[in-house]
MDAnalysis code that builds the backbone (N, CA, C; Angstrom):
import MDAnalysis as mda
import numpy as np

u = mda.Universe.empty(555, n_residues=185, atom_resindex=np.repeat(np.arange(185), 3), trajectory=True)
u.add_TopologyAttr("name", ["N", "CA", "C"] * 185)
u.add_TopologyAttr("resid", np.arange(1, 186))
u.add_TopologyAttr("resname", ["MET", "SER", "SER", "HIS", "SER", "ASN", "ILE", "GLN", "GLN", "LYS", "PRO", "ILE", "GLN", "GLY", "PHE", "THR", "LEU", "VAL", "GLU", "VAL", "ALA", "ILE", "GLY", "ILE", "ALA", "ILE", "PHE", "VAL", "LEU", "LEU", "LEU", "LEU", "SER", "GLY", "SER", "ALA", "ALA", "ILE", "THR", "GLN", "THR", "GLN", "LYS", "LEU", "ALA", "HIS", "THR", "ASN", "VAL", "MET", "HIS", "ASN", "THR", "ALA", "ARG", "THR", "VAL", "ILE", "GLU", "GLY", "TYR", "MET", "GLU", "GLN", "MET", "LYS", "GLY", "ILE", "ASN", "TYR", "GLU", "VAL", "TYR", "GLN", "ASN", "ILE", "LEU", "ALA", "ASP", "PRO", "GLU", "ASN", "GLN", "PRO", "ILE", "PRO", "THR", "MET", "GLY", "ILE", "SER", "SER", "LEU", "LYS", "THR", "GLY", "LYS", "ASP", "ILE", "HIS", "PHE", "ASP", "ASP", "PRO", "LEU", "TYR", "LEU", "ASP", "VAL", "GLU", "ASN", "LYS", "LYS", "GLU", "ILE", "VAL", "LEU", "ASP", "ILE", "THR", "GLU", "ASP", "THR", "ASP", "GLY", "THR", "LEU", "VAL", "PRO", "GLN", "ASN", "MET", "GLU", "MET", "TYR", "ILE", "THR", "PRO", "THR", "ILE", "ARG", "ASP", "ILE", "SER", "THR", "THR", "GLU", "ALA", "ILE", "GLN", "VAL", "PHE", "GLU", "ILE", "THR", "LEU", "ASN", "PHE", "THR", "TYR", "GLU", "SER", "ILE", "TYR", "ASN", "GLN", "GLU", "LYS", "LYS", "ALA", "TYR", "SER", "ASN", "ALA", "ILE", "ARG", "PHE", "VAL", "LYS", "THR", "ALA", "VAL", "SER", "GLU", "TYR"])
u.atoms.positions = np.array([
    [0.548, -1.513, -0.051],
    [-0.061, -0.227, 0.112],
    [0.951, 1.365, 0.033],
    [0.094, 1.890, -1.028],
    [1.203, 3.630, -0.668],
    [0.921, 4.457, 0.658],
    [1.537, 5.234, 0.511],
    [1.649, 5.965, 1.432],
    [0.721, 7.534, 1.723],
    [0.585, 7.532, 0.558],
    [-0.812, 8.623, -0.395],
    [-1.539, 7.648, -0.446],
    [-3.203, 8.331, -0.003],
    [-4.106, 8.206, 0.256],
    [-4.559, 9.284, -0.947],
    [-6.010, 8.748, -1.556],
    [-6.105, 9.272, -2.750],
    [-7.210, 10.331, -2.553],
    [-6.879, 10.984, -1.149],
    [-7.984, 11.875, -1.159],
    [-7.864, 13.504, -2.380],
    [-8.925, 14.362, -3.276],
    [-8.906, 14.906, -3.853],
    [-9.184, 16.488, -3.428],
    [-8.504, 16.842, -3.545],
    [-8.214, 18.753, -3.182],
    [-9.493, 19.392, -4.506],
    [-10.027, 20.002, -3.626],
    [-10.636, 20.563, -5.034],
    [-10.081, 21.932, -4.895],
    [-9.730, 22.830, -6.872],
    [-9.082, 23.515, -6.921],
    [-9.550, 25.174, -6.276],
    [-8.519, 25.950, -6.167],
    [-8.871, 26.907, -5.390],
    [-10.190, 27.627, -6.664],
    [-11.325, 28.267, -6.120],
    [-12.047, 28.897, -7.341],
    [-12.160, 30.198, -6.151],
    [-12.248, 31.482, -7.572],
    [-11.106, 32.481, -7.346],
    [-12.676, 33.601, -8.275],
    [-13.081, 34.336, -8.437],
    [-13.297, 35.503, -9.558],
    [-12.238, 36.008, -10.764],
    [-12.660, 35.384, -11.642],
    [-12.722, 36.136, -12.690],
    [-12.041, 37.988, -12.859],
    [-11.037, 38.314, -13.947],
    [-11.478, 39.223, -14.019],
    [-13.058, 40.521, -14.699],
    [-13.016, 39.443, -14.840],
    [-14.791, 39.795, -15.792],
    [-16.000, 39.982, -15.113],
    [-15.559, 39.310, -14.149],
    [-16.671, 39.281, -12.914],
    [-16.676, 40.032, -11.733],
    [-15.351, 41.010, -11.272],
    [-14.396, 41.491, -10.780],
    [-15.271, 43.019, -11.106],
    [-14.986, 43.573, -12.349],
    [-15.594, 44.108, -13.232],
    [-16.833, 44.520, -13.268],
    [-17.435, 43.147, -12.874],
    [-18.765, 44.110, -13.493],
    [-19.085, 43.989, -12.210],
    [-18.859, 43.645, -10.995],
    [-19.030, 43.626, -9.391],
    [-19.009, 45.390, -9.169],
    [-17.618, 45.558, -9.256],
    [-17.561, 46.835, -9.391],
    [-17.843, 48.048, -10.056],
    [-18.433, 47.659, -11.057],
    [-19.286, 48.857, -11.635],
    [-20.465, 48.670, -11.576],
    [-21.265, 47.278, -10.686],
    [-22.505, 47.359, -9.829],
    [-22.345, 48.446, -9.113],
    [-21.633, 47.735, -8.452],
    [-21.518, 48.512, -6.613],
    [-20.919, 50.271, -6.619],
    [-20.602, 50.491, -7.838],
    [-20.080, 51.806, -8.213],
    [-21.605, 53.388, -8.897],
    [-22.956, 52.183, -9.820],
    [-24.204, 52.356, -9.709],
    [-24.944, 52.851, -8.658],
    [-24.175, 51.364, -7.562],
    [-25.335, 52.272, -6.877],
    [-24.338, 53.454, -5.698],
    [-23.265, 53.267, -5.889],
    [-22.583, 54.544, -5.143],
    [-23.087, 55.264, -5.453],
    [-23.369, 55.571, -6.818],
    [-24.080, 57.431, -7.452],
    [-24.873, 57.662, -7.329],
    [-26.194, 56.477, -7.329],
    [-27.379, 56.765, -7.415],
    [-27.792, 56.945, -5.373],
    [-26.576, 56.371, -4.389],
    [-27.244, 57.065, -3.425],
    [-26.662, 57.957, -2.983],
    [-25.679, 58.653, -4.001],
    [-25.037, 60.033, -3.616],
    [-26.273, 61.702, -4.219],
    [-26.985, 61.174, -4.659],
    [-28.149, 61.639, -5.605],
    [-28.590, 61.724, -4.768],
    [-28.712, 60.483, -4.211],
    [-30.458, 60.781, -3.262],
    [-30.331, 61.992, -2.874],
    [-29.218, 61.430, -1.895],
    [-28.737, 62.827, -0.686],
    [-28.652, 63.313, -0.710],
    [-28.255, 63.963, -2.111],
    [-28.165, 65.347, -2.523],
    [-29.312, 65.986, -2.353],
    [-29.918, 64.868, -3.318],
    [-31.683, 65.990, -3.943],
    [-32.265, 66.221, -2.322],
    [-32.338, 65.246, -1.785],
    [-32.719, 65.461, -0.055],
    [-32.531, 66.387, 0.764],
    [-31.292, 67.070, 0.699],
    [-29.960, 67.810, 1.251],
    [-31.027, 68.956, 0.431],
    [-30.996, 69.331, -0.606],
    [-32.396, 70.131, -2.056],
    [-33.540, 70.113, -1.083],
    [-34.584, 68.939, -1.372],
    [-35.209, 69.732, -0.975],
    [-35.613, 70.044, 0.701],
    [-34.940, 69.296, 1.362],
    [-35.113, 70.391, 3.073],
    [-34.553, 71.691, 2.863],
    [-33.712, 71.840, 2.008],
    [-33.214, 73.136, 2.532],
    [-34.147, 74.005, 1.374],
    [-34.894, 73.620, 0.743],
    [-36.251, 74.329, 0.140],
    [-37.271, 74.431, 0.990],
    [-37.278, 73.203, 1.432],
    [-38.592, 73.684, 2.697],
    [-39.062, 74.094, 4.009],
    [-37.437, 74.993, 4.424],
    [-36.691, 75.423, 4.836],
    [-37.433, 77.041, 4.416],
    [-37.459, 76.996, 3.278],
    [-37.426, 78.992, 2.361],
    [-38.485, 78.421, 2.712],
    [-39.570, 77.097, 1.465],
    [-40.740, 77.589, 1.577],
    [-41.784, 77.565, 2.734],
    [-40.861, 76.884, 3.487],
    [-42.433, 76.622, 5.593],
    [-41.341, 78.804, 5.812],
    [-40.954, 78.975, 5.922],
    [-39.834, 80.592, 6.485],
    [-40.981, 81.629, 5.638],
    [-41.438, 81.498, 4.510],
    [-41.924, 83.152, 4.038],
    [-43.561, 82.443, 3.512],
    [-43.755, 81.397, 3.831],
    [-45.176, 81.804, 4.298],
    [-45.507, 81.739, 5.716],
    [-44.211, 81.246, 6.512],
    [-44.243, 82.166, 8.346],
    [-44.724, 83.919, 8.092],
    [-43.777, 83.963, 7.737],
    [-42.846, 85.523, 7.470],
    [-44.738, 86.265, 7.052],
    [-45.059, 85.256, 5.452],
    [-45.810, 86.514, 5.006],
    [-47.527, 86.268, 6.118],
    [-47.201, 84.593, 7.034],
    [-48.616, 84.795, 7.284],
    [-48.758, 85.740, 8.675],
    [-47.123, 86.219, 9.128],
    [-47.451, 86.790, 9.987],
    [-48.258, 88.716, 10.055],
    [-47.314, 89.123, 9.043],
    [-48.071, 90.032, 8.430],
    [-49.894, 90.424, 8.102],
    [-49.829, 88.904, 7.492],
    [-51.427, 89.054, 7.116],
    [-52.014, 88.826, 8.535],
    [-51.994, 88.569, 9.660],
    [-52.529, 88.519, 11.515],
    [-52.481, 89.816, 11.975],
    [-51.021, 90.579, 11.369],
    [-50.635, 91.751, 11.629],
    [-52.408, 92.906, 11.443],
    [-52.299, 91.903, 10.239],
    [-53.463, 93.297, 8.666],
    [-54.412, 93.299, 9.128],
    [-54.894, 92.334, 10.228],
    [-56.378, 91.984, 9.936],
    [-56.551, 92.558, 11.228],
    [-55.742, 92.471, 12.136],
    [-56.306, 93.267, 13.203],
    [-56.355, 94.654, 12.892],
    [-55.921, 95.323, 11.754],
    [-56.552, 96.609, 11.617],
    [-57.424, 97.319, 11.268],
    [-58.033, 98.340, 12.072],
    [-59.193, 99.028, 11.517],
    [-60.099, 98.910, 9.964],
    [-61.439, 98.597, 10.241],
    [-61.892, 99.034, 8.997],
    [-60.825, 100.377, 8.442],
    [-61.292, 101.382, 9.115],
    [-61.178, 102.621, 8.699],
    [-58.949, 102.990, 8.133],
    [-58.876, 102.727, 8.610],
    [-57.198, 102.550, 8.662],
    [-57.470, 102.568, 6.960],
    [-58.411, 100.931, 6.507],
    [-57.813, 100.577, 5.336],
    [-58.117, 101.596, 4.534],
    [-59.498, 102.297, 4.961],
    [-59.945, 102.878, 3.957],
    [-59.343, 104.065, 3.270],
    [-58.073, 104.610, 5.062],
    [-57.645, 105.842, 4.687],
    [-55.972, 105.597, 4.072],
    [-56.099, 104.147, 4.030],
    [-54.620, 103.712, 2.610],
    [-55.042, 103.885, 1.559],
    [-56.468, 103.463, 1.686],
    [-56.542, 103.541, -0.466],
    [-56.826, 105.172, -0.658],
    [-57.300, 106.350, 0.208],
    [-57.392, 107.401, -0.064],
    [-55.763, 108.279, -0.610],
    [-54.809, 107.413, -0.229],
    [-53.633, 107.885, -0.130],
    [-52.711, 106.851, 0.301],
    [-52.318, 105.790, -0.672],
    [-51.530, 104.854, -1.050],
    [-50.019, 105.250, -0.623],
    [-49.750, 106.357, -1.640],
    [-48.194, 106.801, -1.107],
    [-47.326, 107.493, -0.213],
    [-48.438, 108.194, 0.671],
    [-48.178, 108.633, 1.686],
    [-48.532, 107.371, 2.278],
    [-49.039, 106.733, 3.399],
    [-49.860, 106.602, 3.969],
    [-49.879, 104.487, 3.766],
    [-48.852, 103.792, 3.792],
    [-48.102, 102.159, 4.380],
    [-49.037, 101.893, 5.364],
    [-49.442, 100.600, 5.377],
    [-50.093, 99.653, 6.242],
    [-49.069, 99.458, 7.443],
    [-49.372, 99.866, 8.598],
    [-48.709, 99.886, 9.434],
    [-48.166, 98.393, 10.286],
    [-47.368, 97.735, 10.276],
    [-46.553, 96.891, 10.339],
    [-45.439, 97.068, 11.106],
    [-45.190, 95.419, 12.276],
    [-43.796, 95.080, 12.527],
    [-43.267, 94.243, 11.975],
    [-41.981, 94.071, 12.517],
    [-41.164, 93.036, 12.203],
    [-40.438, 92.731, 13.268],
    [-39.610, 92.443, 13.220],
    [-38.879, 91.209, 14.376],
    [-37.070, 91.470, 13.730],
    [-36.025, 92.299, 14.560],
    [-35.655, 91.956, 14.427],
    [-34.375, 91.302, 14.407],
    [-33.174, 89.904, 13.650],
    [-32.985, 89.194, 14.680],
    [-31.537, 89.763, 15.106],
    [-30.385, 90.969, 14.791],
    [-29.809, 91.395, 15.785],
    [-30.462, 92.240, 16.950],
    [-30.826, 92.125, 17.348],
    [-31.747, 93.266, 18.186],
    [-31.679, 91.810, 19.258],
    [-31.391, 92.046, 20.514],
    [-32.182, 90.722, 22.079],
    [-32.587, 91.737, 23.174],
    [-33.541, 91.304, 23.671],
    [-34.207, 91.309, 24.972],
    [-35.600, 92.234, 24.932],
    [-36.112, 93.068, 25.695],
    [-38.169, 93.519, 24.857],
    [-37.954, 93.702, 24.012],
    [-37.025, 94.568, 23.294],
    [-37.365, 95.404, 22.057],
    [-36.297, 94.702, 21.205],
    [-37.743, 94.466, 20.293],
    [-37.180, 93.144, 19.076],
    [-37.768, 93.680, 18.051],
    [-39.074, 94.014, 18.044],
    [-39.831, 94.618, 17.184],
    [-39.103, 96.253, 16.684],
    [-39.652, 96.268, 14.917],
    [-39.037, 97.950, 14.941],
    [-40.252, 97.708, 13.575],
    [-40.662, 99.229, 13.216],
    [-41.482, 99.440, 11.968],
    [-41.534, 98.949, 11.187],
    [-41.933, 98.421, 10.255],
    [-42.224, 97.188, 8.720],
    [-42.737, 97.908, 7.989],
    [-42.662, 98.538, 7.252],
    [-44.075, 99.304, 7.191],
    [-44.724, 98.245, 5.498],
    [-45.721, 98.709, 5.031],
    [-46.061, 97.695, 3.702],
    [-46.699, 98.909, 2.701],
    [-46.461, 99.495, 2.095],
    [-47.122, 100.160, 0.519],
    [-47.846, 99.522, -0.397],
    [-49.130, 99.774, -0.279],
    [-50.236, 99.302, -1.073],
    [-49.280, 99.816, -2.868],
    [-49.740, 98.360, -3.650],
    [-49.705, 97.952, -4.723],
    [-47.806, 98.738, -5.410],
    [-47.269, 98.311, -4.262],
    [-45.686, 98.286, -4.599],
    [-44.706, 96.994, -3.985],
    [-43.872, 97.025, -5.006],
    [-43.454, 95.705, -4.379],
    [-42.447, 96.271, -3.354],
    [-42.752, 95.576, -2.092],
    [-42.232, 95.709, -0.796],
    [-41.094, 94.720, -0.771],
    [-39.699, 94.839, -0.600],
    [-38.253, 94.051, -0.500],
    [-37.519, 93.913, 1.405],
    [-37.885, 92.627, 1.418],
    [-37.899, 92.629, 2.957],
    [-37.009, 91.319, 2.535],
    [-35.818, 91.441, 3.745],
    [-34.602, 90.669, 4.408],
    [-34.756, 89.603, 5.136],
    [-34.947, 88.707, 5.342],
    [-35.314, 87.719, 5.789],
    [-33.801, 86.118, 6.518],
    [-34.258, 86.621, 7.186],
    [-32.766, 86.236, 8.310],
    [-32.931, 84.228, 7.766],
    [-32.812, 83.893, 7.654],
    [-33.699, 82.037, 7.971],
    [-32.282, 81.462, 8.411],
    [-30.838, 82.064, 8.542],
    [-29.299, 81.548, 9.400],
    [-29.063, 82.364, 9.946],
    [-28.182, 82.132, 11.484],
    [-27.047, 82.245, 11.371],
    [-26.142, 81.865, 11.824],
    [-25.433, 81.357, 10.922],
    [-23.982, 80.338, 11.412],
    [-22.308, 81.641, 12.144],
    [-21.944, 80.519, 12.141],
    [-20.606, 81.337, 12.921],
    [-19.009, 80.681, 11.549],
    [-18.636, 82.296, 11.530],
    [-17.420, 82.060, 10.773],
    [-16.375, 81.600, 11.219],
    [-14.933, 81.879, 10.002],
    [-14.110, 80.397, 11.289],
    [-13.683, 80.967, 11.885],
    [-13.651, 82.804, 12.333],
    [-13.350, 83.698, 12.713],
    [-14.220, 84.006, 13.916],
    [-15.418, 83.295, 14.031],
    [-16.209, 83.682, 15.379],
    [-17.379, 84.782, 14.993],
    [-17.434, 85.031, 13.817],
    [-17.964, 86.227, 13.404],
    [-18.821, 85.953, 12.753],
    [-20.246, 85.670, 13.627],
    [-21.852, 85.752, 12.858],
    [-22.286, 85.980, 11.605],
    [-22.429, 85.986, 11.087],
    [-23.177, 85.177, 9.767],
    [-24.365, 85.027, 9.076],
    [-25.475, 86.133, 8.940],
    [-26.166, 85.519, 8.934],
    [-26.684, 85.212, 7.617],
    [-27.305, 84.780, 6.989],
    [-27.699, 83.796, 5.552],
    [-29.006, 84.112, 5.685],
    [-29.766, 85.337, 4.845],
    [-30.692, 85.633, 4.482],
    [-31.520, 84.900, 3.005],
    [-32.437, 85.602, 3.056],
    [-33.317, 85.703, 1.857],
    [-33.823, 86.428, 1.245],
    [-34.779, 87.022, 0.362],
    [-34.923, 88.043, -0.835],
    [-35.958, 87.579, -0.374],
    [-36.919, 88.847, -0.153],
    [-38.697, 88.450, -0.520],
    [-39.169, 89.607, -0.619],
    [-40.423, 89.336, -1.526],
    [-41.404, 90.265, -2.111],
    [-42.710, 90.407, -1.787],
    [-43.293, 91.201, -1.321],
    [-44.592, 91.458, -1.109],
    [-45.129, 92.450, -1.242],
    [-46.379, 92.404, -2.031],
    [-47.298, 93.429, -3.222],
    [-47.906, 93.078, -2.132],
    [-48.268, 94.218, -1.820],
    [-50.421, 94.070, -1.127],
    [-51.116, 94.905, -1.950],
    [-52.123, 93.954, -2.137],
    [-53.535, 94.990, -2.731],
    [-54.668, 94.944, -1.984],
    [-55.797, 95.944, -2.483],
    [-57.059, 96.285, -1.253],
    [-57.519, 95.913, -3.096],
    [-59.097, 95.123, -3.222],
    [-60.113, 95.504, -3.516],
    [-61.234, 95.770, -3.000],
    [-61.798, 96.703, -3.178],
    [-63.313, 97.181, -2.066],
    [-64.192, 95.936, -2.638],
    [-65.091, 94.758, -2.477],
    [-66.067, 93.565, -2.799],
    [-67.089, 94.070, -2.393],
    [-67.476, 95.564, -1.910],
    [-68.714, 95.605, -1.102],
    [-69.974, 95.624, -1.646],
    [-70.700, 94.953, -1.817],
    [-72.189, 94.835, -2.288],
    [-72.620, 95.906, -2.482],
    [-73.057, 96.466, -0.900],
    [-74.252, 97.643, -0.695],
    [-73.037, 98.673, 0.085],
    [-73.929, 99.318, 0.553],
    [-73.700, 100.842, 1.625],
    [-73.081, 99.805, 3.254],
    [-74.622, 99.277, 3.269],
    [-74.798, 98.052, 4.932],
    [-73.455, 97.481, 4.853],
    [-73.138, 96.382, 3.848],
    [-72.237, 95.402, 3.751],
    [-70.795, 95.879, 2.896],
    [-69.639, 95.941, 4.724],
    [-68.369, 96.791, 3.664],
    [-68.073, 95.999, 3.732],
    [-67.444, 95.995, 2.821],
    [-66.018, 93.893, 2.777],
    [-64.117, 94.596, 1.134],
    [-63.391, 94.522, 2.443],
    [-62.317, 94.372, 1.550],
    [-62.141, 93.048, 0.926],
    [-60.880, 93.175, 0.051],
    [-60.892, 90.856, -0.436],
    [-59.232, 92.242, -0.105],
    [-58.269, 91.891, 0.817],
    [-56.783, 91.784, 0.465],
    [-56.084, 90.692, 0.160],
    [-55.099, 91.144, -0.459],
    [-54.332, 90.236, -0.719],
    [-53.128, 90.051, -0.635],
    [-52.188, 89.439, -0.364],
    [-50.724, 89.572, -0.512],
    [-50.146, 88.657, -0.688],
    [-49.427, 89.419, -2.115],
    [-48.659, 88.329, -3.329],
    [-47.386, 88.593, -3.245],
    [-46.705, 87.057, -2.761],
    [-44.813, 87.035, -2.205],
    [-44.319, 86.269, -3.569],
    [-43.363, 86.728, -3.500],
    [-42.289, 85.923, -4.371],
    [-40.762, 85.797, -3.898],
    [-40.562, 84.460, -3.613],
    [-39.160, 84.681, -2.731],
    [-38.049, 83.364, -3.855],
    [-36.348, 83.306, -3.405],
    [-36.128, 83.280, -4.266],
    [-35.002, 81.969, -2.949],
    [-35.378, 81.001, -3.791],
    [-34.750, 79.363, -3.029],
    [-33.371, 79.600, -3.592],
    [-31.932, 79.821, -3.063],
    [-30.770, 79.324, -3.839],
    [-30.359, 78.426, -3.383],
    [-29.813, 77.420, -3.953],
    [-28.699, 76.230, -2.975],
    [-27.634, 76.393, -4.518],
    [-27.275, 76.285, -3.804],
    [-25.384, 75.639, -4.540],
    [-25.021, 76.786, -5.608],
    [-25.133, 77.787, -5.302],
    [-26.031, 78.783, -6.451],
    [-26.727, 78.794, -7.477],
    [-27.853, 77.556, -7.156],
    [-28.593, 77.544, -8.507],
    [-30.222, 78.225, -7.860],
    [-30.102, 79.315, -8.401],
    [-32.053, 79.705, -7.647],
    [-32.759, 80.011, -8.155],
    [-33.671, 79.945, -8.075],
    [-35.499, 79.454, -8.127],
    [-35.947, 80.286, -7.123],
    [-36.858, 81.175, -8.297],
    [-37.934, 82.111, -7.799],
    [-39.462, 82.007, -7.168],
    [-40.358, 81.317, -5.891],
    [-41.135, 80.992, -5.991],
    [-42.504, 82.368, -6.110],
    [-43.671, 82.116, -6.441],
    [-44.673, 83.282, -5.625],
    [-45.940, 82.682, -6.292],
    [-46.042, 83.512, -4.488],
    [-47.734, 82.544, -4.478],
    [-48.598, 84.275, -3.156],
    [-50.002, 83.309, -3.316],
    [-50.671, 84.605, -2.851],
    [-51.447, 84.014, -1.687],
    [-52.092, 85.229, -0.362],
    [-52.803, 84.237, 0.359],
    [-54.113, 85.922, 0.541],
    [-54.851, 85.790, 0.852],
    [-56.035, 86.878, 0.844],
    [-56.647, 86.094, 2.640],
    [-57.010, 87.333, 2.209],
    [-58.428, 87.361, 3.139],
    [-59.259, 88.800, 3.340],
    [-60.427, 88.526, 4.224],
    [-61.490, 89.935, 3.017],
    [-60.795, 90.621, 4.952],
    [-61.598, 92.053, 5.037],
    [-61.182, 93.031, 5.929],
    [-63.002, 93.520, 6.034],
    [-63.878, 93.678, 7.075],
    [-65.257, 94.038, 7.559],
    [-65.459, 95.221, 8.201],
    [-65.624, 95.691, 7.460],
    [-66.405, 97.414, 8.546],
    [-67.416, 96.607, 9.690],
    [-67.364, 95.761, 10.421],
    [-67.906, 95.488, 11.592],
    [-66.452, 94.650, 11.779],
    [-66.492, 94.865, 13.286],
    [-65.100, 94.299, 14.558],
    [-64.880, 92.891, 14.458],
    [-63.865, 92.497, 13.886],
    [-64.568, 90.675, 14.388],
    [-63.240, 90.363, 15.883],
    [-62.835, 91.354, 16.733],
    [-62.429, 91.122, 18.374],
    [-63.501, 91.305, 19.157],
])
C-alpha cells in the first residue's frame, strides 16, 4: 500500500477579472445613485425651510393686518403713496424686550424684505446671517355689495428666491383675507 491516499483537493475557486469588473461597476452605480439621492434630499430640505419661512412671514403680516381697523384701510386707499399699512417686523440682531421695529407695507408696490433664515459662525467667530430676499405686494379690492355690507379683499402677493449651491429658483404665491367694517375681535 502506498502512503499516499486518494484524497482529491478541490481547486481554489476565485473570481475572474470580468466578474470583478462587473461587481465594481454595480457597486459604483449603487454608490452614485445613493449620493444623488442624498444631494436631492438636502436640496428638498433646504427648499422646504425657505418655503415654510416665507409662509410664516407672510402669515405674520396677514395676522397683523387682520387687526387693523377698516377705517385705516379706507385712509390707505385714499392716499396709498403717503399712507402705508402699519406693520411691525422682528429684528434678528436685537436682543431683550425691544426686538420689534416699524416695517410698513406700501399698497400696490413691491416691498423688498430681507428675511434671516439662519445665523452661522465664521472661522474667526463672526456671526454671518443667511438671508432670503422676499418681495411682498399688498393689494386691496373693495368687494362691498351695498352700503350696509362694507368689505375689502386684501391680497398679499409674495415672491422669494430659493438659492441652493448657486442655483436660484423663484417661487410666487398669494394669500387673501377679507376685512369688514364689523370688528372681528
